[in-house]
C-alpha positions in Angstrom: -56.3 -3.0 1.8 -54.8 0.1 0.0 -58.4 1.4 -0.4 -58.4 2.4 3.3 -54.9 3.8 3.2 -54.6 7.5 3.9 -52.3 10.0 5.6 -53.5 8.9 9.1 -52.5 5.3 8.3 -49.1 6.4 7.0 -48.5 8.5 10.2 -49.5 5.5 12.4 -47.0 3.4 10.5 -44.2 5.9 10.8 -45.0 6.4 14.5 -44.2 2.7 15.2 -40.6 3.2 14.2 -38.0 3.2 17.0 -35.6 5.5 15.3 -32.4 4.5 13.6 -29.3 5.4 11.6 -29.3 5.9 7.8 -26.9 7.3 5.3 -27.8 10.3 3.1 -26.6 12.1 0.0 -27.8 15.6 -0.7 -27.6 18.0 -3.6 -28.4 21.6 -3.2 -29.3 23.5 -6.4 -28.5 27.2 -5.9 -29.2 29.7 -8.6 -25.9 31.5 -8.1 -23.8 28.3 -8.7 -23.1 26.5 -12.0 -23.3 23.0 -10.3 -25.2 21.6 -7.3 -23.4 21.5 -4.0 -23.1 17.8 -3.0 -22.7 16.4 0.5 -23.2 13.1 2.2 -23.2 11.6 5.7 -25.4 10.0 8.4 -28.8 10.8 9.9 -29.7 9.6 13.3 -33.2 9.8 14.7 -34.1 9.1 18.3 -37.8 9.5 19.0 -39.5 11.7 19.8 -37.4 14.8 19.5 -33.7 14.1 18.7 -32.5 14.3 15.1 -28.8 14.5 14.1 -27.3 15.2 10.7 -23.6 14.4 10.5 -22.1 15.6 7.2 -18.9 13.7 6.4 -18.2 15.0 2.8 -17.2 17.4 1.5 -16.6 18.9 5.0 -17.3 17.6 8.4 -20.3 19.3 10.1 -22.7 18.2 12.8 -26.3 19.5 13.3 -28.0 18.1 16.4 -31.6 18.9 17.1 -32.6 18.0 20.7 -36.1 19.2 21.4 -35.9 23.0 20.8 -32.2 23.4 20.8 -30.1 23.2 17.6 -26.4 22.5 18.1 -24.2 23.3 15.1 -20.6 22.3 14.9 -18.3 23.2 11.9 -14.6 22.6 12.5 -13.7 24.3 15.7 -16.8 26.6 15.7 -19.8 25.7 17.8 -23.2 27.4 17.8 -26.3 26.8 19.9 -29.6 28.1 18.6 -33.0 28.3 20.3 -35.5 27.3 17.6 -38.3 29.5 19.0 -36.1 32.5 17.9 -36.1 31.2 14.3 -39.7 30.1 13.5 -39.0 29.5 9.8 -36.1 27.1 10.5 -38.1 25.4 13.2 -41.0 24.8 10.8 -38.7 23.2 8.2 -37.0 21.0 10.9 -40.4 20.1 12.3 -41.6 18.9 8.9 -38.9 16.2 9.0 -39.2 15.4 12.7 -43.0 15.4 12.6 -43.0 13.0 9.6 -40.5 10.7 11.3 -42.5 10.7 14.5 -45.8 10.2 12.6 -47.2 13.3 14.2 -49.9 14.5 11.8 -51.2 17.1 14.2 -47.7 18.8 14.4 -47.5 18.8 10.6 -51.0 20.2 10.2 -50.1 23.1 12.5 -47.5 24.4 10.0 -48.6 22.9 6.6 -51.3 21.8 4.3 -50.6 18.1 4.1 -51.3 16.1 0.9 -50.6 12.4 0.4 -50.3 10.6 -3.0 -49.5 7.0 -3.9 -49.8 3.7 -2.1 -48.3 2.1 1.0 -45.5 0.7 -1.2 -44.6 4.1 -2.8 -45.9 7.3 -1.4 -45.2 11.1 -1.5 -46.2 13.5 1.2 -46.4 17.1 0.1 -46.2 19.9 2.7 -47.3 23.4 1.7 -46.6 26.1 4.4 -49.8 27.6 5.8 -48.0 30.6 7.3 -47.3 33.4 4.9 -43.9 34.2 6.6 -42.7 30.7 6.1 -44.1 30.6 2.6 -41.9 33.5 1.8 -38.9 31.2 2.5 -40.2 27.7 1.7 -42.5 27.0 -1.2 -42.9 23.2 -0.7 -41.4 20.2 1.0 -41.9 16.8 -0.6 -41.1 13.7 1.4 -41.2 10.3 -0.4 -41.0 6.8 1.0 -41.8 3.1 0.8 -43.7 1.5 3.6 -42.6 3.1 6.8 -39.2 4.3 5.5 -38.4 7.8 4.2 -36.4 7.6 0.9 -36.2 11.2 -0.2 -36.7 14.8 1.1 -37.0 17.6 -1.4 -37.3 21.2 -0.3 -38.2 23.9 -2.8 -37.4 27.4 -1.5 -39.5 30.4 -2.5 -36.5 31.9 -4.4 -36.3 28.8 -6.6 -33.3 27.2 -4.9 -33.9 23.6 -3.9 -32.3 20.6 -2.1 -32.8 16.9 -2.6 -31.7 14.5 0.1 -31.7 10.8 -0.7 -31.9 8.4 2.3 -30.1 5.1 2.1 -31.3 2.4 4.4 -29.5 -0.8 5.5 -26.1 0.9 6.2 -23.6 -0.6 8.6 -23.3 1.1 12.1 
């Protein structure tokens, strides 16, 4: 069965998901800082195009992506961004949204896509195909088990990186 497993099969499996709510913990390793910046909160995905990241610690923040609009809320400040005005940010966001939706064509528009592992434990590596984006993001690595994402690691071109661990089976 694993012999015929490939990126298309993984994407088909991910596309069957109906969305959901999971907890996350994230560490951002920034060259200028002695220690990683840690945060945690909740991710909510509603197919095909709504993704929400609610950071609860250390500070409350909300990022809501609804189609091509990104709504950012930090304390009393609110911002609305049109993603088409920020192609590099859009491509990073679409890497996560495209993976969650199982949309291989969307991923292949922005990245060279490579899959390693087995259905039980896999890693999807996304390398930007656009030179402007590659000047910002060197690599995105998404790991999972079955049809669940478990970790998202982004390595920036400047060497900074973030690692988000995704925790399933959390109470509502």
